[in-house]
Residue frames as a rotation matrix with the C-alpha (Angstrom) as fourth column:
MET 1
-0.132 0.703 -0.699 16.86
0.816 0.478 0.326 29.99
0.563 -0.527 -0.637 -9.39
ASN 2
-0.238 0.162 0.958 15.12
-0.239 -0.965 0.104 32.82
0.941 -0.205 0.268 -7.65
VAL 3
-0.887 -0.150 -0.437 15.27
0.361 0.367 -0.857 32.60
0.289 -0.918 -0.272 -3.82
PHE 4
-0.862 0.506 -0.013 12.33
-0.363 -0.636 -0.681 34.94
-0.353 -0.583 0.732 -3.32
ASN 5
-0.078 0.830 -0.552 9.84
-0.894 0.187 0.408 33.04
0.442 0.525 0.727 -5.56
ARG 6
-0.882 -0.116 0.456 8.50
-0.345 0.819 -0.459 30.38
-0.321 -0.562 -0.762 -3.34
LYS 7
-0.694 0.671 -0.261 5.80
0.075 0.427 0.901 27.97
0.716 0.605 -0.347 -4.44
THR 8
-0.556 0.568 0.607 2.47
-0.828 -0.445 -0.342 28.85
0.076 -0.693 0.717 -2.77
ASP 9
-0.876 0.367 0.312 0.17
0.179 0.850 -0.495 26.40
-0.447 -0.378 -0.811 -1.12
PRO 10
-0.671 0.672 0.314 -3.17
0.426 0.003 0.905 25.86
0.607 0.741 -0.289 -3.04
LYS 11
0.191 0.757 -0.625 -5.13
0.977 -0.082 0.199 26.73
0.099 -0.648 -0.755 0.12
GLU 12
-0.243 -0.362 -0.900 -3.15
0.500 -0.842 0.204 29.98
-0.831 -0.400 0.386 0.52
THR 13
-0.986 -0.110 0.124 -3.70
0.159 -0.418 0.894 30.78
-0.047 0.902 0.430 -3.16
LEU 14
-0.268 0.963 0.043 -7.47
0.722 0.171 0.671 30.13
0.638 0.210 -0.740 -2.83
ARG 15
0.159 0.313 -0.936 -7.61
0.924 -0.382 0.030 32.29
-0.348 -0.870 -0.350 0.31
GLN 16
-0.599 -0.510 -0.618 -5.81
0.273 -0.855 0.441 35.15
-0.753 0.096 0.651 -1.39
SER 17
-0.902 0.330 0.279 -8.02
0.263 -0.094 0.960 34.86
0.343 0.939 -0.002 -4.48
LYS 18
0.067 0.954 -0.291 -11.23
0.930 0.046 0.365 34.94
0.362 -0.295 -0.884 -2.32
ARG 19
-0.036 -0.149 -0.988 -9.88
0.724 -0.686 0.077 37.95
-0.689 -0.712 0.132 -0.48
GLU 20
-0.899 -0.377 -0.221 -9.20
0.107 -0.681 0.724 39.82
-0.424 0.628 0.653 -3.77
MET 21
-0.671 0.706 0.228 -12.61
0.446 0.138 0.884 38.90
0.593 0.695 -0.407 -5.21
GLN 22
0.191 0.725 -0.662 -14.41
0.982 -0.143 0.127 40.03
-0.003 -0.674 -0.739 -2.04
HIS 23
-0.362 -0.407 -0.839 -12.48
0.464 -0.859 0.216 43.30
-0.808 -0.311 0.500 -2.15
ALA 24
-0.995 0.038 0.096 -13.48
0.077 -0.346 0.935 43.84
0.069 0.938 0.341 -5.78
THR 25
-0.310 0.950 -0.026 -17.07
0.726 0.255 0.639 42.98
0.614 0.179 -0.769 -5.01
ARG 26
0.124 0.300 -0.946 -17.21
0.888 -0.458 -0.029 45.38
-0.442 -0.836 -0.324 -2.06
GLY 27
-0.757 -0.432 -0.491 -15.72
0.158 -0.850 0.503 48.14
-0.634 0.303 0.711 -4.30
ILE 28
-0.836 0.504 0.217 -18.39
0.238 -0.024 0.971 47.47
0.495 0.863 -0.100 -7.00
GLU 29
0.005 0.910 -0.414 -21.19
0.938 0.140 0.318 47.50
0.348 -0.390 -0.853 -4.37
LYS 30
-0.164 -0.090 -0.982 -19.94
0.622 -0.783 -0.032 50.75
-0.766 -0.616 0.184 -2.92
GLU 31
-0.966 -0.199 -0.162 -19.92
-0.010 -0.601 0.799 52.24
-0.257 0.774 0.579 -6.46
ILE 32
-0.514 0.855 0.069 -23.47
0.573 0.282 0.770 50.90
0.638 0.435 -0.635 -7.08
GLY 33
0.093 0.539 -0.837 -24.64
0.980 -0.198 -0.018 52.45
-0.176 -0.819 -0.546 -3.81
GLN 34
-0.563 -0.363 -0.743 -23.11
0.259 -0.931 0.258 55.84
-0.785 -0.047 0.618 -4.78
LEU 35
-0.979 0.196 0.055 -24.76
0.012 -0.214 0.977 55.70
0.203 0.957 0.207 -8.22
GLN 36
-0.251 0.948 -0.193 -28.14
0.833 0.314 0.456 54.81
0.493 -0.046 -0.869 -6.72
SER 37
-0.003 0.243 -0.970 -27.97
0.772 -0.616 -0.157 57.78
-0.635 -0.750 -0.185 -4.35
GLU 38
-0.823 -0.336 -0.457 -26.98
-0.038 -0.771 0.636 59.98
-0.566 0.541 0.622 -7.32
GLU 39
-0.797 0.576 0.183 -29.94
0.399 0.274 0.875 58.55
0.454 0.771 -0.448 -9.20
LYS 40
0.051 0.807 -0.589 -32.32
0.998 -0.063 0.000 59.62
-0.037 -0.587 -0.808 -6.45
LYS 41
-0.271 -0.246 -0.931 -30.83
0.305 -0.939 0.159 63.13
-0.913 -0.241 0.330 -6.51
LEU 42
-0.980 -0.180 -0.091 -31.17
-0.039 -0.273 0.961 63.22
-0.197 0.945 0.261 -10.30
ILE 43
-0.416 0.906 0.082 -34.82
0.808 0.327 0.490 62.16
0.417 0.270 -0.868 -10.14
ALA 44
0.160 0.472 -0.867 -35.51
0.833 -0.536 -0.137 64.86
-0.530 -0.700 -0.479 -7.65
GLU 45
-0.544 -0.421 -0.726 -33.76
-0.004 -0.863 0.505 67.49
-0.839 0.277 0.468 -9.89
ILE 46
-0.917 0.286 0.278 -35.72
0.335 0.174 0.926 66.23
0.217 0.942 -0.256 -12.92
LYS 47
-0.027 0.963 -0.269 -38.94
0.991 0.062 0.122 66.84
0.134 -0.263 -0.955 -10.99
ARG 48
0.016 -0.028 -0.999 -37.87
0.472 -0.881 0.032 70.35
-0.882 -0.472 -0.001 -10.02
THR 49
-0.837 -0.424 -0.347 -36.91
-0.081 -0.531 0.844 71.27
-0.542 0.734 0.410 -13.56
ALA 50
-0.694 0.670 0.264 -40.11
0.617 0.366 0.697 69.80
0.370 0.646 -0.667 -14.88
LYS 51
0.137 0.750 -0.648 -42.08
0.931 -0.320 -0.173 71.98
-0.337 -0.579 -0.742 -12.45
THR 52
-0.239 -0.313 -0.919 -40.30
0.092 -0.950 0.299 75.08
-0.967 -0.013 0.256 -13.71
GLY 53
0.774 0.634 -0.002 -41.20
0.025 -0.033 -0.999 74.13
-0.633 0.773 -0.042 -17.29
ASN 54
0.082 -0.839 -0.537 -37.61
-0.903 -0.291 0.316 73.88
-0.422 0.459 -0.782 -18.63
GLU 55
0.908 0.404 0.112 -38.02
-0.300 0.812 -0.500 71.11
-0.293 0.421 0.859 -21.24
ALA 56
0.530 -0.785 -0.321 -34.44
-0.392 0.109 -0.913 71.15
0.752 0.610 -0.250 -22.58
ALA 57
-0.384 -0.709 0.591 -32.87
-0.862 0.047 -0.505 70.75
0.330 -0.703 -0.629 -19.17
THR 58
0.325 0.585 0.743 -35.44
-0.749 0.639 -0.175 68.01
-0.577 -0.500 0.646 -18.26
LYS 59
0.957 0.053 -0.284 -34.47
-0.247 0.662 -0.708 66.06
0.151 0.748 0.646 -21.42
ILE 60
0.096 -0.995 -0.035 -30.76
-0.543 -0.023 -0.839 66.39
0.834 0.099 -0.542 -20.69
LEU 61
-0.355 -0.158 0.921 -31.34
-0.930 0.161 -0.331 65.24
-0.097 -0.974 -0.204 -17.12
ALA 62
0.663 0.658 0.357 -33.49
-0.591 0.753 -0.290 62.31
-0.460 -0.019 0.888 -18.32
ARG 63
0.696 -0.510 -0.505 -30.64
-0.264 0.473 -0.841 61.19
0.668 0.718 0.194 -20.66
GLN 64
-0.367 -0.848 0.384 -28.21
-0.712 -0.010 -0.703 61.35
0.599 -0.531 -0.599 -17.75
LEU 65
0.059 0.466 0.883 -30.65
-0.881 0.439 -0.173 59.23
-0.469 -0.768 0.436 -15.69
VAL 66
0.943 0.279 -0.179 -30.81
-0.332 0.797 -0.505 56.58
0.002 0.536 0.844 -18.46
ARG 67
0.284 -0.923 -0.259 -27.02
-0.325 0.161 -0.932 56.48
0.902 0.349 -0.255 -18.70
LEU 68
-0.373 -0.389 0.842 -26.73
-0.902 -0.061 -0.428 56.29
0.218 -0.919 -0.328 -14.91
ARG 69
0.478 0.652 0.588 -29.15
-0.723 0.673 -0.159 53.37
-0.499 -0.349 0.793 -14.82
GLN 70
0.853 -0.240 -0.463 -27.17
-0.227 0.628 -0.744 51.59
0.470 0.740 0.481 -17.56
GLN 71
-0.136 -0.974 0.179 -24.01
-0.584 -0.067 -0.809 52.03
0.800 -0.214 -0.560 -15.50
ILE 72
-0.153 0.226 0.962 -25.71
-0.936 0.278 -0.214 50.55
-0.316 -0.933 0.169 -12.40
THR 73
0.850 0.510 0.134 -26.92
-0.442 0.827 -0.347 47.58
-0.288 0.235 0.928 -14.48
ASN 74
0.516 -0.751 -0.411 -23.37
-0.263 0.318 -0.911 47.04
0.815 0.578 -0.033 -15.95
LEU 75
-0.365 -0.677 0.639 -21.88
-0.810 -0.108 -0.577 47.19
0.460 -0.728 -0.509 -12.47
GLN 76
0.257 0.559 0.788 -24.43
-0.836 0.538 -0.108 44.69
-0.485 -0.631 0.606 -11.16
GLY 77
0.948 0.046 -0.315 -23.52
-0.245 0.738 -0.628 42.37
0.204 0.673 0.711 -14.03
SER 78
0.072 -0.994 -0.084 -19.83
-0.420 0.046 -0.907 42.68
0.905 0.101 -0.414 -13.15
ARG 79
-0.284 -0.079 0.956 -20.53
-0.958 0.059 -0.279 41.97
-0.034 -0.995 -0.093 -9.56
ALA 80
0.707 0.606 0.365 -22.41
-0.582 0.791 -0.187 38.78
-0.402 -0.080 0.912 -10.56
GLN 81
0.729 -0.527 -0.437 -19.51
-0.175 0.473 -0.863 37.69
0.661 0.706 0.253 -12.82
ILE 82
-0.293 -0.874 0.387 -17.00
-0.683 -0.093 -0.725 38.18
0.670 -0.477 -0.570 -9.99
ARG 83
-0.009 0.343 0.939 -19.20
-0.917 0.371 -0.144 36.10
-0.398 -0.863 0.311 -7.62
GLY 84
0.926 0.363 -0.108 -19.50
-0.366 0.787 -0.497 33.43
-0.095 0.499 0.861 -10.22
LEU 85
0.340 -0.903 -0.260 -15.75
-0.331 0.144 -0.933 33.39
0.880 0.404 -0.250 -10.68
ALA 86
-0.349 -0.422 0.837 -15.32
-0.920 -0.014 -0.391 33.05
0.177 -0.907 -0.383 -6.92
THR 87
0.472 0.623 0.623 -17.70
-0.686 0.704 -0.184 30.10
-0.553 -0.341 0.760 -6.87
HIS 88
0.897 -0.219 -0.385 -15.90
-0.197 0.580 -0.790 28.50
0.397 0.784 0.477 -9.85
THR 89
-0.098 -0.985 0.142 -12.48
-0.620 -0.051 -0.783 28.95
0.778 -0.165 -0.606 -8.05
GLN 90
-0.149 0.094 0.984 -13.92
-0.937 0.305 -0.171 27.29
-0.317 -0.948 0.042 -4.90
GLY 91
0.815 0.566 0.127 -15.15
-0.469 0.772 -0.430 24.40
-0.341 0.291 0.894 -7.01
MET 92
0.558 -0.717 -0.417 -11.77
-0.262 0.325 -0.909 23.91
0.787 0.617 -0.007 -8.64
HIS 93
-0.359 -0.739 0.570 -10.16
-0.838 -0.015 -0.546 23.78
0.412 -0.674 -0.614 -5.22
ALA 94
0.254 0.560 0.789 -12.69
-0.795 0.585 -0.160 21.23
-0.551 -0.587 0.593 -4.07
GLN 95
0.944 0.087 -0.318 -11.90
-0.291 0.672 -0.681 19.11
0.154 0.735 0.660 -7.15
SER 96
0.113 -0.988 -0.110 -8.19
-0.507 0.038 -0.861 19.29
0.855 0.153 -0.496 -6.44
SER 97
-0.308 -0.113 0.945 -8.86
-0.941 0.179 -0.286 18.15
-0.136 -0.977 -0.161 -2.80
VAL 98
0.693 0.608 0.389 -10.87
-0.527 0.794 -0.302 15.23
-0.492 0.005 0.870 -4.08
ALA 99
0.741 -0.487 -0.462 -8.10
-0.278 0.403 -0.872 14.31
0.611 0.775 0.163 -6.54
ALA 100
-0.295 -0.858 0.419 -5.48
-0.760 -0.055 -0.647 14.42
0.579 -0.510 -0.636 -3.74
GLY 101
-0.007 0.412 0.911 -7.76
-0.882 0.428 -0.199 12.15
-0.472 -0.805 0.360 -1.64
LEU 102
0.923 0.382 -0.055 -8.17
-0.349 0.766 -0.540 9.67
-0.164 0.517 0.840 -4.42
LYS 103
0.284 -0.906 -0.313 -4.39
-0.512 0.133 -0.849 9.63
0.811 0.401 -0.426 -4.98
GLY 104
-0.458 -0.423 0.781 -3.94
-0.888 0.186 -0.420 8.67
0.032 -0.887 -0.462 -1.26
ALA 105
0.385 0.698 0.603 -6.63
-0.662 0.664 -0.347 6.02
-0.643 -0.266 0.718 -1.55
ASN 106
0.842 -0.124 -0.525 -4.93
-0.407 0.492 -0.770 4.60
0.354 0.862 0.363 -4.64
LYS 107
-0.218 -0.976 0.025 -1.63
-0.666 0.130 -0.735 4.31
0.714 -0.177 -0.678 -2.75
ALA 108
-0.290 0.193 0.937 -3.38
-0.878 0.336 -0.341 2.56
-0.381 -0.922 0.072 0.09
MET 109
0.788 0.609 0.089 -5.05
-0.496 0.714 -0.494 0.06
-0.365 0.345 0.865 -2.23
ALA 110
0.509 -0.676 -0.533 -1.67
-0.468 0.303 -0.830 -0.65
0.723 0.672 -0.162 -3.93
SER 111
-0.475 -0.679 0.560 -0.09
-0.826 0.124 -0.551 -1.32
0.304 -0.724 -0.619 -0.55
MET 112
0.062 0.582 0.811 -2.86
-0.762 0.553 -0.338 -3.70
-0.645 -0.596 0.478 0.37
ASN 113
0.887 0.203 -0.414 -2.58
-0.449 0.589 -0.672 -5.53
0.107 0.782 0.613 -2.90
LYS 114
0.033 -0.947 -0.319 1.12
-0.607 0.234 -0.759 -6.07
0.794 0.219 -0.567 -2.27
GLN 115
-0.568 -0.202 0.798 0.43
-0.813 0.292 -0.504 -7.38
-0.132 -0.935 -0.330 1.22
MET 116
0.322 0.806 0.497 -2.39
-0.652 0.569 -0.500 -9.67
-0.686 -0.163 0.709 0.14
ALA 117
-0.741 -0.669 -0.054 -0.56
-0.475 0.466 0.746 -11.14
-0.475 0.578 -0.663 -2.90
PRO 118
0.221 0.959 -0.177 -3.60
-0.825 0.087 -0.559 -11.79
-0.520 0.270 0.810 -5.16
ALA 119
0.029 -0.269 -0.963 -1.62
-0.805 0.565 -0.182 -14.24
0.593 0.780 -0.200 -7.29
LYS 120
-0.923 -0.374 -0.086 -1.01
-0.244 0.745 -0.621 -16.48
0.296 -0.552 -0.779 -4.27
GLN 121
-0.450 0.845 0.288 -4.65
-0.560 -0.016 -0.828 -16.14
-0.696 -0.534 0.480 -3.24
MET 122
0.349 0.611 -0.711 -5.79
-0.932 0.148 -0.331 -17.27
-0.097 0.778 0.621 -6.63
LYS 123
-0.396 -0.596 -0.698 -3.37
-0.608 0.740 -0.287 -20.18
0.688 0.311 -0.656 -6.65
VAL 124
-0.951 0.099 0.293 -4.78
-0.198 0.530 -0.825 -21.45
-0.237 -0.842 -0.484 -3.27
VAL 125
-0.044 0.999 -0.013 -8.39
-0.691 -0.040 -0.722 -21.05
-0.721 -0.023 0.692 -4.53
ARG 126
0.212 0.039 -0.977 -7.51
-0.897 0.404 -0.178 -23.06
0.388 0.914 0.121 -7.73
GLU 127
-0.773 -0.545 -0.325 -5.90
-0.361 0.798 -0.482 -25.76
0.522 -0.256 -0.814 -5.65
PHE 128
-0.698 0.607 0.380 -8.93
-0.323 0.206 -0.924 -25.92
-0.639 -0.767 0.053 -3.36
GLN 129
0.226 0.854 -0.468 -11.21
-0.883 -0.023 -0.469 -26.20
-0.411 0.519 0.749 -6.37
LYS 130
-0.168 -0.411 -0.896 -9.07
-0.717 0.674 -0.175 -29.03
0.676 0.613 -0.408 -7.79
GLN 131
-0.978 -0.210 0.015 -9.12
-0.158 0.684 -0.712 -30.91
0.139 -0.698 -0.702 -4.46
SER 132
-0.394 0.905 0.160 -12.85
-0.569 -0.104 -0.816 -30.26
-0.721 -0.413 0.556 -4.07
ALA 133
0.263 0.478 -0.838 -13.53
-0.959 0.223 -0.174 -31.77
0.103 0.850 0.517 -7.53
GLN 134
-0.549 -0.550 -0.629 -11.39
-0.428 0.832 -0.354 -34.82
0.718 0.074 -0.692 -6.65
MET 135
-0.915 0.247 0.319 -13.33
-0.252 0.269 -0.930 -35.21
-0.316 -0.931 -0.184 -3.43
ASP 136
0.021 0.979 -0.201 -16.64
-0.851 -0.088 -0.518 -34.99
-0.525 0.182 0.831 -5.29
MET 137
0.116 -0.045 -0.992 -15.53
-0.821 0.559 -0.121 -37.73
0.560 0.828 0.028 -7.72
THR 138
-0.816 -0.504 -0.282 -14.27
-0.227 0.729 -0.646 -39.94
0.531 -0.463 -0.710 -4.95
THR 139
-0.653 0.683 0.327 -17.54
-0.470 -0.026 -0.882 -39.50
-0.594 -0.730 0.338 -3.01
GLU 140
0.240 0.760 -0.604 -19.54
-0.958 0.084 -0.275 -40.34
-0.159 0.645 0.748 -6.12
MET 141
-0.170 -0.381 -0.909 -17.44
-0.568 0.791 -0.225 -43.48
0.805 0.478 -0.351 -6.79
MET 142
-0.981 -0.184 0.068 -17.70
-0.155 0.517 -0.842 -44.64
0.119 -0.836 -0.535 -3.19
SER 143
-0.369 0.925 0.094 -21.44
-0.696 -0.208 -0.687 -44.03
-0.616 -0.319 0.720 -3.23
ASP 144
0.254 0.367 -0.895 -21.80
-0.918 0.384 -0.103 -46.05
0.306 0.847 0.434 -6.43
ALA 145
-0.558 -0.571 -0.602 -19.63
-0.346 0.820 -0.456 -48.89
0.754 -0.046 -0.656 -4.99
ILE 146
-0.893 0.282 0.352 -21.69
-0.303 0.203 -0.931 -48.96
-0.334 -0.938 -0.096 -1.72
ASP 147
0.027 0.968 -0.250 -24.95
-0.885 -0.093 -0.456 -48.97
-0.465 0.234 0.854 -3.77
ASP 148
0.111 -0.063 -0.992 -23.70
-0.754 0.645 -0.125 -51.86
0.648 0.761 0.024 -5.96
ALA 149
-0.833 -0.478 -0.279 -22.54
-0.174 0.704 -0.688 -53.91
0.526 -0.525 -0.670 -2.92
MET 150
-0.839 0.515 0.176 -25.84
-0.153 0.087 -0.984 -53.43
-0.522 -0.853 0.005 -1.15
ASP 151
-0.478 0.668 -0.571 -28.11
-0.808 -0.079 0.585 -54.49
0.345 0.740 0.577 -3.96
ASP 152
-0.694 0.206 -0.690 -28.83
0.228 0.972 0.061 -57.84
0.683 -0.115 -0.721 -2.25
ASP 153
0.348 0.900 0.262 -31.94
-0.155 -0.220 0.963 -58.10
0.925 -0.375 0.063 -0.06
GLU 154
0.533 -0.262 -0.804 -29.86
0.807 0.444 0.391 -59.54
0.255 -0.857 0.448 2.79
ALA 155
-0.596 -0.798 0.087 -27.54
0.751 -0.592 -0.293 -56.52
0.285 -0.109 0.952 2.59
GLU 156
-0.329 0.545 0.771 -30.51
-0.102 -0.832 0.545 -54.23
0.939 0.101 0.330 2.75
GLU 157
0.744 0.612 -0.268 -31.87
0.143 0.246 0.959 -55.93
0.653 -0.751 0.096 5.90
GLU 158
0.172 -0.760 -0.627 -28.40
0.977 0.212 0.011 -55.82
0.125 -0.615 0.779 7.47
SER 159
-0.700 -0.454 0.551 -28.01
0.468 -0.875 -0.126 -52.16
0.539 0.170 0.825 6.63
GLU 160
0.187 0.852 0.489 -31.36
-0.183 -0.459 0.869 -51.39
0.965 -0.252 0.070 8.21
GLU 161
0.774 0.098 -0.625 -30.39
0.532 0.435 0.727 -53.22
0.343 -0.895 0.284 11.38
LEU 162
-0.257 -0.935 -0.244 -27.00
0.959 -0.216 -0.181 -51.46
0.116 -0.280 0.953 11.51
THR 163
-0.490 0.137 0.861 -28.65
0.139 -0.963 0.232 -48.10
0.861 0.233 0.452 10.86
SER 164
0.573 0.798 0.188 -31.03
-0.114 -0.149 0.982 -48.65
0.811 -0.584 0.005 13.75
GLN 165
0.680 -0.332 -0.654 -28.28
0.719 0.478 0.504 -49.99
0.145 -0.813 0.564 16.06
VAL 166
-0.307 -0.927 -0.215 -25.37
0.935 -0.336 0.112 -47.55
-0.176 -0.167 0.970 15.36
GLY 167
0.275 0.427 -0.862 -27.19
0.227 -0.900 -0.373 -44.62
-0.934 -0.093 -0.344 13.97
PHE 168
0.748 0.159 0.645 -27.48
0.645 0.054 -0.762 -43.40
-0.156 0.986 -0.062 10.49
PHE 169
0.935 -0.355 0.012 -25.17
-0.347 -0.918 -0.191 -40.40
0.079 0.174 -0.982 10.88
SER 170
0.293 -0.901 0.320 -22.15
-0.514 0.134 0.848 -42.34
-0.806 -0.413 -0.423 11.98
ILE 171
0.166 -0.163 0.973 -22.30
0.637 0.770 0.020 -44.55
-0.753 0.616 0.232 8.86
VAL 172
0.799 0.214 0.562 -22.71
0.588 -0.473 -0.656 -41.62
0.126 0.855 -0.504 6.52
LEU 173
0.908 -0.412 0.077 -20.13
-0.419 -0.887 0.193 -39.38
-0.011 -0.207 -0.978 8.23
CYS 174
0.438 -0.806 0.399 -17.29
0.082 0.478 0.875 -41.90
-0.895 -0.351 0.275 8.42
PRO 175
0.193 -0.431 0.882 -16.57
0.966 0.242 -0.093 -41.95
-0.173 0.869 0.463 4.67
VAL 176
0.766 0.124 0.631 -16.93
0.345 -0.907 -0.240 -38.19
0.542 0.402 -0.738 4.47
ILE 177
0.852 -0.508 0.128 -14.52
-0.367 -0.405 0.837 -37.69
-0.374 -0.760 -0.531 7.39
ILE 178
0.292 -0.754 0.588 -12.07
0.523 0.641 0.561 -40.13
-0.801 0.144 0.582 5.80
ILE 179
0.286 -0.138 0.948 -12.15
0.936 -0.171 -0.307 -38.08
0.204 0.976 0.080 2.62
LEU 180
0.810 0.118 0.574 -12.05
0.106 -0.993 0.054 -34.60
0.576 0.017 -0.817 4.18
LEU 181
0.843 -0.508 -0.176 -9.29
0.192 -0.021 0.981 -35.27
-0.502 -0.861 0.080 6.74
PRO 182
-0.013 -0.919 0.395 -6.45
0.910 0.153 0.386 -35.36
-0.415 0.364 0.834 4.17
LEU 183
0.168 0.164 0.972 -7.81
0.706 -0.708 -0.002 -32.21
0.688 0.687 -0.235 2.50
LEU 184
0.962 0.227 0.152 -7.91
0.057 -0.711 0.700 -30.35
0.267 -0.665 -0.697 5.76
ILE 185
0.529 -0.840 -0.120 -4.37
0.431 0.145 0.890 -31.40
-0.731 -0.523 0.439 6.63
TYR 186
-0.091 -0.551 0.830 -3.20
0.995 -0.077 0.059 -30.39
0.031 0.831 0.555 3.08
PHE 187
0.383 0.298 0.874 -4.70
0.415 -0.901 0.125 -26.89
0.825 0.315 -0.469 3.29
GLN 188
0.987 -0.078 -0.142 -3.47
0.101 -0.390 0.915 -26.35
-0.127 -0.918 -0.377 6.83
VAL 189
0.160 -0.980 0.116 0.08
0.715 0.196 0.671 -27.16
-0.680 -0.024 0.733 5.67
LYS 190
-0.050 -0.136 0.989 -0.34
0.929 -0.369 -0.004 -24.94
0.366 0.919 0.145 2.57
LEU 191
0.673 0.421 0.608 -1.60
0.262 -0.904 0.337 -21.86
0.692 -0.067 -0.719 4.52
SER 192
0.926 -0.364 -0.104 0.99
-0.017 -0.316 0.949 -21.98
-0.378 -0.876 -0.299 7.28
């Protein structure tokens, strides 16, 4: 185990990488600037030698100008590649940050699932559905029984009188309350 090799933080690594790439980019830009100033001098010298009529020197200087421009183009391409690499490095860091955030969210969701106990929740829902189905069947049976009992004309007249005297809602709500009360008590006991 090497004591002097410590693991670097991703942010620190990114910062150092950016610094190095900016330094390299500045160096290339400085070199491009120097070559461009040399290009201007070379163009001026080509014009002077062309005025004197020295064709051979002018051709040599023109070749040097072409090579100089190629060097400038190559350096500009290198600068673009370094900038692209810096952008790519920044993107990779952003992706790692998103991954770390998702990892934290995953842990939080797992913790919530443990607290909520989805299996217990499903059991309560199934029990509620079962009791609800029983209540629907009981209500339907009671409704059929009431309809059969009140088929007589006299029963109809009496029901109309009762409805007008007591109120329709109290007659309809009594059986529903009688059915729902045990269910409410059952679920209150289950949930507590």
